[in-house]
C-alpha positions as CSV (number, residue, x, y, z in Angstrom):
1,X,90.8,103.9,72.8
2,X,92.8,102.3,69.8
3,X,96.3,101.9,71.5
4,X,97.8,104.7,69.7
5,X,101.4,104.6,67.8
6,X,103.9,106.4,70.1
7,X,107.6,107.5,68.9
8,X,110.7,108.9,70.9
9,X,114.3,109.9,69.6
10,X,115.0,106.0,68.7
11,X,111.8,104.2,69.1
12,X,109.0,103.5,67.7
13,X,106.2,102.0,70.2
14,X,103.2,100.0,67.9
15,X,100.5,97.6,68.3
16,X,101.8,93.9,67.5
17,X,100.7,92.3,64.2
18,X,100.4,88.5,63.2
19,X,104.0,89.2,61.4
20,X,105.7,89.4,64.7
21,X,105.4,86.2,65.8
22,X,108.9,85.0,65.0
23,X,110.5,88.2,66.1
24,X,108.7,87.9,69.6
25,X,109.6,84.1,69.9
26,X,113.2,84.1,69.0
27,X,113.8,87.7,70.3
28,X,112.6,87.0,74.2
29,X,109.7,84.4,74.5
30,X,112.4,81.5,74.6
31,X,114.6,83.2,76.7
32,X,114.5,82.3,80.6
33,X,116.4,84.9,81.5
34,X,114.1,87.6,80.1
35,X,111.2,85.5,81.7
36,X,112.7,85.0,84.8
37,X,111.1,87.9,86.6
38,X,108.2,88.3,84.4
39,X,104.6,86.9,85.3
40,X,104.8,84.7,82.3
41,X,107.0,81.8,81.7
42,X,109.1,81.5,78.6
43,X,107.7,79.7,75.5
44,X,109.0,76.5,74.2
45,X,106.5,76.4,71.3
46,X,106.1,79.3,68.6
47,X,102.1,78.4,68.6
48,X,101.9,79.9,72.4
49,X,103.6,83.1,71.1
50,X,101.2,83.0,68.2
51,X,98.4,82.9,70.7
52,X,99.6,85.5,73.0
53,X,100.1,87.9,69.7
54,X,96.5,87.1,68.9
55,X,95.1,87.9,72.3
56,X,97.4,91.4,72.2
57,X,95.9,92.0,69.1
58,X,92.5,91.4,70.4
59,X,92.9,94.1,73.0
60,X,94.1,97.1,70.9
61,X,90.7,98.5,71.5
62,X,90.5,98.2,75.4
63,X,90.0,101.0,77.7
64,X,92.6,99.5,80.4
65,X,94.9,97.5,78.5
66,X,97.6,99.1,76.2
67,X,100.6,97.5,75.0
68,X,103.1,98.2,72.6
69,X,106.0,96.3,70.4
70,X,108.9,98.3,71.0
71,X,111.0,98.7,67.6
72,X,114.1,100.7,67.0
73,X,113.6,103.1,64.5
74,X,117.0,103.0,62.7
75,X,117.1,99.1,62.3
76,X,113.3,98.3,62.3
77,X,114.3,95.6,65.3
78,X,111.7,94.3,67.4
79,X,113.3,95.1,71.0
80,X,110.6,94.0,73.4
81,X,107.4,95.0,74.7
82,X,105.8,97.7,77.1
83,X,102.2,98.3,78.5
84,X,100.1,100.1,81.0
85,X,96.9,98.3,82.1
86,X,94.3,98.5,84.8
87,X,95.1,96.1,87.8
88,X,92.0,95.0,89.6
89,X,93.8,93.7,92.5
90,X,95.3,97.3,93.2
91,X,92.7,99.2,91.8
92,X,95.2,101.4,90.0
93,X,97.2,101.2,86.1
94,X,100.3,99.7,86.1
95,X,103.4,99.8,83.9
96,X,105.3,96.7,82.7
97,X,108.2,96.2,80.4
98,X,110.7,93.7,79.1
99,X,113.5,93.7,76.2
100,X,115.5,91.1,74.5
101,X,118.7,90.7,76.5
102,X,120.8,91.8,73.6
103,X,119.0,95.3,74.1
104,X,119.7,95.5,77.9
105,X,121.9,98.4,79.3
106,X,121.3,100.8,76.3
107,X,118.6,103.0,77.6
108,X,116.1,101.7,75.4
109,X,113.6,100.6,78.2
110,X,113.6,104.0,80.0
111,X,113.4,105.8,76.7
112,X,110.1,103.7,75.9
113,X,108.6,103.9,79.4
114,X,108.8,107.8,79.1
115,X,106.7,107.9,76.3
116,X,104.3,105.5,78.0
117,X,104.2,107.8,81.2
118,X,103.7,110.7,79.1
119,X,100.6,109.0,77.4
120,X,99.2,108.0,80.6
121,X,99.5,111.7,81.7
122,X,98.4,113.7,78.6
123,X,95.9,111.0,76.9
124,X,94.6,109.0,79.7
125,X,94.7,111.8,82.3
126,X,95.9,109.6,85.0
127,X,97.2,111.2,88.4
128,X,99.0,108.2,89.6
129,X,100.8,104.9,88.2
130,X,102.7,102.3,89.8
131,X,104.9,99.4,88.9
132,X,106.6,96.6,90.8
133,X,109.9,94.7,90.5
134,X,111.6,91.7,92.1
135,X,114.8,92.8,94.4
136,X,116.7,90.4,92.3
137,X,116.2,92.3,89.4
138,X,117.7,95.6,90.3
139,X,118.0,97.0,86.8
140,X,114.1,97.3,86.6
141,X,114.2,99.3,89.9
142,X,116.8,101.6,88.1
143,X,114.1,102.4,85.1
144,X,111.6,103.1,87.4
145,X,113.8,105.8,89.2
146,X,114.5,107.2,86.1
147,X,111.1,107.5,85.2
148,X,110.7,109.6,88.4
149,X,108.8,107.0,90.4
150,X,109.3,106.7,94.1
151,X,109.6,103.6,96.5
152,X,106.4,103.2,98.0
153,X,106.3,99.7,100.0
154,X,107.7,96.0,99.9
155,X,105.6,93.6,98.4
156,X,105.4,90.0,97.1
157,X,106.5,89.4,93.9
158,X,105.3,86.2,92.0
159,X,106.7,85.8,88.5
160,X,107.8,83.1,86.0
161,X,104.1,81.8,85.8
162,X,104.2,81.4,89.3
163,X,107.1,79.2,89.7
164,X,109.1,82.0,91.6
165,X,108.1,84.0,94.6
166,X,110.3,86.5,96.0
167,X,110.5,89.8,97.5
168,X,109.6,93.0,95.5
169,X,109.6,96.6,95.7
170,X,106.4,98.9,94.3
171,X,107.1,102.3,92.8
172,X,104.8,105.2,92.0
173,X,104.5,108.2,90.0
174,X,101.9,111.2,90.8
175,X,101.3,112.8,87.3
176,X,100.4,116.4,87.7
């Protein structure tokens, strides 16, 4: 299935294109504060961002990996990214997201992820999805709660390319 375009009141969720490289690099990939609790490390080389975008474009037709560029409708600004993917280790579909720091605390993440959850339920016909966050990043946990997810268990949380090991929390939502 080709990753579909999704829309909410303020946002367009679309696939990445090669023209997004500079916006991604300058928007969040070079910001260690954004990367601190992500699986990846911030990029200090635009070529790494270009490779990442090429990899994401190559996954557009995947059956188990759906990533979107999050764009603000009114401005066309690229705010960040969100995804749902099948995690082999957990044998479950998992949510992920990150936004450029200047767009934090404006409700954009929750708004985008509500569309992803709806996609998971209505299109993928999933019964359950999960997500984890670092306890040092409580804003991410608030997003999960706003999505209707509930706490399941504590977990180990490895982030920033493996350079940070911390405690995390796993949340789930059952989709009826």
